[in-house]
C-alpha angles and dihedrals in degrees: 000000000000126000109226097174097057110135130213117230135189112247112234115198116237097213104072131134091218095069131087119186119203125190143163127223115205112207123188109225101167143004093287099003129104136178120214116212115192120198140174130204127197141162117240125170137347136267136184119230119178090345092304124116118237135177117235116239119210132190131208116191095196092234095074132052118259136355127291129208116255107162150347115236139184135179127218128170091350092306122116122216124193137189109195127215113256088242090062098051 
């Protein structure tokens, strides 16, 4: 069987300082009660770990002021590698 409708796409790297991801977690807290938790993630700055360059990933949970560091990430051959902050593990 051959796929004739397969489409080509342009690969867009995940690790990029130009991106900001926003999302909402919905948490059930009662029978008909829910909490909404909004967050944003963004890369900002570089770091070197074991002689390898990584981008720093920061999170803002929209209920606190500012962003906090959660991981260092890099991308190589369309694979993403992460080293998480000790506070996140």
